[in-house]
Structure formats: structure tokens, C-alpha cells
N, C-alpha and C positions, 0 to 999 in steps of 0.2 A: 519548648514545652513538649513533654513526651506523652503520647496517647497510649492507652492500654487496650489491647484487643483480646477479649476473652471469647474463645471459640470452641466448637466441638473438637474432640481429640482425634478424629479420624482424618484420613487423607492429608497427612502432614505436609508432604511435598507440594501438593496442589495449593494448600493454604499458604505456605511460605511464599510461593510464587505470586499468587494474586494479591496478597496483602502487601508484599514488597513492591509490586507494580503500582497499585493504587496509592498507597501511602508514601512510599519512598520515591518511586520513579515519577509518578504523575503529579503528586501534591508536594513532594519534598518535605514530608513531615517525619520526625523521629517517632518510633513506636516500639512497643514490646508486645509479644504474643504470649498468652497464657491459655494452654489447653485445659478444658474442663469438661465434666459430664453435663452437657447442656444441649439444647436443640436449636439455638439461635446464636447470633454473634452480638456481643455487647461491647460497646466502646465508651470508655471514660477518659478523662484527662487529668492526671495528677490528683490534686486534692480538690479540684473544682467540682461544684455540684453539677450534675447533669449526666444523662446516660442516653446514648443512641443505640437502639436495639434493632437489628436487621435480621430478617428471615434467612434461614439456611436451607435451601432446597436441593440445588444441583449436586452439591458435594455430599448429600445424604443418600444419593442414588445407590441402591444395593449393588454389590460387586457384579452380580450376574446380569444386571441391566446397564452397567457402565459402558458407554460408547455403543449403545444399541439404539435403534430407532425409537423404541418406546420411552426413551429418556429425553427426547427432544421436546421443545416447547409445544404446547397445544395451541393449534390455530382454530379460529381467529384469536389473536392476542387480546387480553384484557387491556383497558386503558384507564388511567386515573388522572385526575387533576391535581397538580402539585399544590400543596397548601399555600395559602397567601403569604404566610410568614416566611416561607423559604424562597418564594419568588422575590420578595423584597430584599432578602439577603444576597441573592445572586441572580442577576437579570438574565444571564446566559442560559439558565435552566428553563427548558420549555414547560409551559403550564400543563400540557396534555402529554402524558408519557405512556408508551406501551410497556406492558409487563411480560417479560420472557418467562420468569419463574416467580411464583408467589401465590398467596392466597389472602383473602380478607382477614383482618383482625377480628377479635371478638366483638368489636364495636360495629362491624360491617364495613369499615373503611379500610383502604389499603395503606393509609398513612395517617397517624395521629400526632399532632404537635401540642405539647404542653409546655409550661414554663421551664421545667428542668428535665424534660424527657421527650424523646421522639421515638415512636414505635413505627417500624416499617414492615408491612407484610410482603414486601418485594425483596427478592434475593438479588440485590445489586451486585454483590461479589460473584455469585454464581453466573449471572448474566455476562459480566465483564470477562470472566474466565472462559465462558462458552464462546464468545466472539473472538477474543484475542488468540486463543489456542486453535481455533477453527474446529471445535469439538464435533460439529455436525458432519464435517468432511471425513471424520474417522468412522462414521456409521456407514454400513453398506448401502450403496445406491448405484443406479445406472449412470455410467460416464458417457461423455460425448465421443465423437470420432477421434479426438486427440487424447483420449483417456483423461479428460479434465472433469472435475466436479462442475456440473452445469448450474448456471445461475438460477434456472427454474426450480432446482431442488433446494435452494437456499431459503432459510427462514426469512431473511431480510427482504428478498424479492417477493416471496409469497405473502408476507405481511405488509408489503409496500412501504418498507422503511429503509430501502437501500440507499436513499439519498439523505438519510439522517445518521449522523455519527452517534449511535445510541450509547456506545461506551463513554464518549465524552459527556453526553447528557447525564448518564448515571453518575459519573465522577463528580459532575457539578452538583448533583443533588446530595451526594455524600458530603461534599465540601460545604454546601449551603447549610446542611444539618449540623455539621461540626462547628461552623462559624456562628450559628444561632445559639448553640449551647455553650461554646467556648470562644467568646469574642476575641480573646487575646491571640488565637492561633494566626500564623502567617504562612501562606502557601508559597511554593516555588514560583518565581515569575516566569512567564512565557511570552513569546512574541510571534506573530504570524511570519511565515517564511514561504518561499517558493523553491521547489526543487525541479529543475528542468532536465529531463533525461531523454536520451535518444538511442534507441536500439538500432544498431547498424546491421541490418539484414542484407541490404543490397548497396553496392557501390557502383557497379558497372551497368551501363545501359546499352552500349553498342558493341562492346568487346564480344567477339564470338558470333555476332549477328551478321547475316548476309546483307549485301546492299539492298536487296529486295525487302527484307524485313525493316531495315532502316527507312527506306522510302515509304513503306506503309505507315510506320509510326510517325514519320514526319508529316505525311498527309493528314493523319489524325490530329497532330498539333495544330495544323492550319485550319481544319474544318470543324472538328468536334471541340477541341480545347481552345481554339482561337488564340493561340499563343505563338506569335511569329518569332519571338526571341528564343523560345524553347525549340522550335523547328531549326533555327539557325545553329543553336548550340548542339543539337543532335547530329547534324551533318558535320559540323566542325569536329565533334568528338569522334566520329567514325574515321575521319582522316587521321586524327592524332593518335587514336588507339593502335593503329597499325605500326606506330613508332614507339609503342609502350608508353605513350604520354596520355595519362588519364585525367589530367586537370580539367578538361572540358566536359567530362561526363555529366549529364543532367543531374544525377543523384549526388554529385560532389557539391553538396550544399553546406559543408562543414564551416567554411569561412563565414558564410552568411549567418549560420546559427551562432557562432561565437561572437560575431559583430553585434547581433541582436542582444545576446546575453550581456555583453560588456556595456552596451548602451543603457541597460537597466541595472547596472551595478551588481550583477550576479554572474554565475558561471553555469556552464552546462556539463553534464556527465554523459559520456559516450560509452556505450556498452558493446564490446566487440566479441564476435564469435571466434573462438580459438581452435575449433576443430570442425572439419567438414566431413559428415558421415557419407556413406556410400549411397544413401537414398536420395541425395540432392535436396534435402530439406534445410540444410544449414548454411544459408547465405550463398553468395556468388563470388566470394573472395577467399584467399588464403592470407592469414594474418602476417605471415613471415615474408611476404613478397616486398621488394624494395619500396614500391609506392605506398603500400599500407603502413609499412614501418615509418616512412617519412610523415605520414598522417598522424601516427601516434606521437611522434616527436613534436610536430607542430602544435597538437592539442595540449601537450604537457607544457611546452614553452610559453603558451599564452595563458597558463594558469587554470586551465579547465581540467576536468577529471576523466580518467579512464576507468572502465569497469568491465566486468565479465558478463557476456550474454551466453549463458550456459546452453550448450548445443541441445538439439531436439531430444535426444535420448538420455542426456546426463541427469535429468531431474530425479531419476531413480537409481543412478549409478554414481555413488560417491567417489570411487576411484577415478572414473572418467572426468568428473567435475574437477577433482584435485589436480589432475594432469593438465586440464585446460587452464586452470588458474595459474599453475606454475609456469606454463608456457607464456601466458600473457604478461606475468610479472617479469619473466626473464627478458622478453623482447622489449618491454617498456624500459627496463633498466639499461639494456644495451643502447637504447635511444636517449638515455639521459633523463628519463622520467622517474621521479621518486614521489610516493604518496604515503601519508600517514594512515589513511583509511582506504580499504578496498571493498567494493560491493558490486551489485549488478542485478541482473534479472534473468529468469529462464526464458528461453526461446518459446514462442507460441503461448506464453504464460502458462506453461505446463508446471503443475505443482502437485505433489502428493504428500500426504501426511502419514508418517513422520519423515519419510525418506529425504525429501528436498531440504528441509531445514537442517536435518542431521548432516547431510552431505555438505552443505555450505559451512556449517560450524566446523566439521572435521577438516575441511580444506583450509580453514584459517581465514575465511572471508569475514568482514566486519558487519555487513548488512546485506539484506535481500530486499528487493523492491518488486516482487512478482505479484503480490496479492491484490489483484483486481479481477473482476470477471470480464472476459473479452466481449461478452454480449451486451453489457450494460455498464455504465460508469457509476461511481459512488463508493460506498464504504463497505467493502467486503469483510473487513475485520472490525467494522463498527467504530473506527477511530481515525483521526487525522494526526495523531501523535505517534512518533516513532517509539518502539517499545522492545524490550527483550523477549525472546520467544521460549516456548516450552514444548518438550517432546511428550505428548500425551501417552504414548505407548510405554516409554521407559520411566515416566513420571520424573523427568529431569529438566531443570532449567538449562538452557544452552548459551554458550558465549557468542550469540548472534543476535542482531537486532533486525526487526522488520520495519521497513519504511513503506507504509501502505501507498500503493499506487491509486490515485483517485480518478484520473482521466487518461485514457489512451485514445488518441485521435482516430484510430481505426475503428474503435467501438462506435464512435459518433457517426462516421461517414460511410462505413461499409454497408452494402446492400444486405449482407448476411446478418448484420447486427441492428443498430438503431436507425441507420439510413436517414440521417438528418440532413437538412439543407445547411449550407454554410452559416446562415444567420441563426438558425435554430441551434446549431452546434456551438456557436459563440455564446449564445444565451445560456446553454447548459453548462459550459465551462465557467462562465461568470457567476452563475448561481452556486455551483459547488465550491468555487474559490471563496465566495462570500461566506458560505457555511464554515469553511476552514478558518477564515479570518475571525469569525465570531467566537471561535474557541481558541484563538491564538495558536492555531495548528499549522501544519506544514502541507501545502498544496503541491502534491507531486504529479507532474504532467509528463506524459510520454508522447513525443512527436518524432516519428521516424524521419531520418534524413532524406530518404527517397520520396517522401510525401511533401517535399518542399521544392520539387523541381519546377512546378508550374507557378507562374507569376501570381495568380489569384490566391493560391494557397500560401505563398510567402506573405502576401498582404494580410491575409486572415491571421497568420501567425503573429505578425507585428501588432495587429489589433488586440489579439489575445494577451500578449505580453504587456501591453499598455493597461489592460484591464486587471490583470492578476498581480502585477508587481507593485 
């Protein structure tokens, strides 16, 4: 069955993108678009009686205010209670919903449900567009020390909805409305999944260290970390590294990671840095050395995935990123690794709109998984569904998909960020994975290989996989 979307005639590229994402990508519905001289969006279905009318706010922003701070949602956000009829139609839609863009109807309500019509004063499509395209990050704001958009400046953090996938909630409301009016509609099936990813920043622990440094670290293993096995591994590694044998490096947890993934009938994706800049920020290894090449080969042979960890400065340098991706693919091919899809993540979660997405698309990568705030876990893009991306500056849909990162372990544990205890971190992970499960989404987890050197962190990782898979 084909639905008809009648919409204002402006911002055609933006409307093509967001309607295609919501109706085609997310719901799997066939639809047609009809531009008209109107101030809202009207949705009908064939010859069936019924009309869903949705406010149109964001895409009506005047050109001079587009991508400017005065076009952002006003805080505090309004909230509304989802009508009972729609809760009964779709249980995953939350009854209390924040409003990014909208205004009350003539009745004073934000949403009215009648037998053959539903009127919404909420701009669902504009809000989804706002979150998925990272509209607010195109507006001028102060950046952090790594030139990143800070979580404190985000609407989701300021409105305390960073742990709510608001895009998923809005799509569920749209679907519940369509299903109420047009019961014969069938949506695309989805199922919960887990994406285990590992940014390879560090491989070596003792190479290049003096025996005095190794002794001090070993003492810390025994006294502060209380990990006798780690202390023994560190000493053994120091002896072996002098012979260019790095198998015993404490950060060489790759076999452990793959064993854990295979035990849960899934696979891991390892994102490698392919270029080391002169400032020392790009890892501690060269990807084309014999030991690292053997690691690439082993990962591929066991059916796990390789990906690119874009170097520190490449997030704004498309040519540099393309060179790094080319190098990774070449080395992987020389080691017998072949993949249908290639993706990865930027180092330090550095991301800039539109340069990063455009650079990844131009380089020929299939997906990016950078978008999470380092300071806090949750839904930076408002969704736990992978989606195609859009360049706000050129008004162009790109041949690249975003796979939102939901949890980075460093965000949870670092004293600079959330600084949680292991138990509190486990509970935070379990909570966010449950949210993803409720929406049949993908829970993407980042856990660095070098943060599994200690026995207690490996045990926590095992417990996490038991909970989320």
C-alpha cells in the first residue's frame, strides 16, 4: 500500500531525505511525495479514509536563520502525553514525549485523535531531521580542547534526554498514528543486535620502556591493581619484546576479545590507525610492521572485521583519510583479508560537520561509527538505528551510513568523564542496551583492547556480554 505525503514546496532536498529515511529506511513503507502550497504535512493512504496532519516548523526556518543558534529548540522543552489510542496501537511509544519543535493546536492540545484524522502540533519530521543530521553542531559554538562539539552544548544533554532515543520515539508515534488510521499497513521487521567494536590505540606496553619503568609499573600491578598475572605478563613481555616478540604484551587482548565474541555467536570489529602523525597522538604502532600485519591476518581468518580508526587530524582532511583507508585495504588484501563492507571511527571521537561525513563518503567507506559524546553515553543522534547521512551545507544525501555509538567504556570509567564504579558502569550499559532492545535497535559498544589488560576488567567485559547479547 502506498502512502501519499503532501508537503510544503520548499527545501526539497531536505524533505526528500527525511521522508525517505522515516518512511523508506525506518518503516519500510512505499510512499509518494506531492509538493503543495501548504504550511503543514498531510499524509493519506490510497483510497482509505483518514488523514494524518503534522506540523512543519524546522524546515520553514527562513534562509537567513538556517543553521543559526536562533533556530534551535527552545529550552525547557514542552512535554505532552501521548493519546491513549496511540499507546494502545504501539506499546513502545512512550506516553510522555518531549517536543523539540511545535506549538499547540487550536484546541490547546499538542495532538488530537479522531476516528478518521489525527492532528499533531509537533514537528516530528523536523525533529528527526534535526537529530540525524546533527543540525545543532552546524551552529557556531565553543569547542573543547580537541575541537569537538561538547555534550554540554547539546540539546539532548541540556534537556536531559541523552539516554532517550528520541528519534525512535518519534518514529514510533508516526507509525502508531499510521496504524491507527490505516490498519492494513505493515512495517519493515527489525530485530535487536549488538555491534562490538574495538579502537586499537595502543598495542605495546613495554616496548621502548626502560627496565626501571617496567619495574614501577609491575609494582603498581602488585600493589594498586592487585593483579599478579598482569605483573608476570609485563615482565615476560619486556624480555620478549627485545626479540621483537610482542605476543605477551598486556594490551594484546585480541584473542581474548575474539574468544568472547565467538562464545556469544557474534563478531568483533577492530578499527586500526593507519597513519601516525608527528605529534604522537596517533597510537603507538605502525600498521605495516610484521607483527601488526599478522594481527590483521589473524582477525580476518577468524571471521572478525577490520576497520579504519581515522588519525587525529584526518577528521577534517578528506585526502588524508582516503590515503589511510587505501593503506588499510591494501595491507589487509596482502594478508588475505577481504570484506564486503568497510567502516570505522575517528580517533578521539573527533567529528566535524560536514567535513567528516563528506570525507568518509568520498573515501569510499560504507559506514561511520563516531557519533557519541566522549563525556557521556547515550544517543547523540537520537537513535539506535543505523541510517544514511546528509550533508547540511551542500543539502546532499551521502553514500555513507552512520552506525551510532551508544557506549564507550572510557566515557564510563574515566575520571575526566562519568567516573563510574565498575558496578555502576555495568548498570549503565545494561540500561542503555535494554533501551535499544525495546526499539529492536543496534547496541554499539566500544571497548578498547588495552582496557582489557587487567583481570577485573576482563571479568566485567564477560559480564557485560552476558547481559547485552
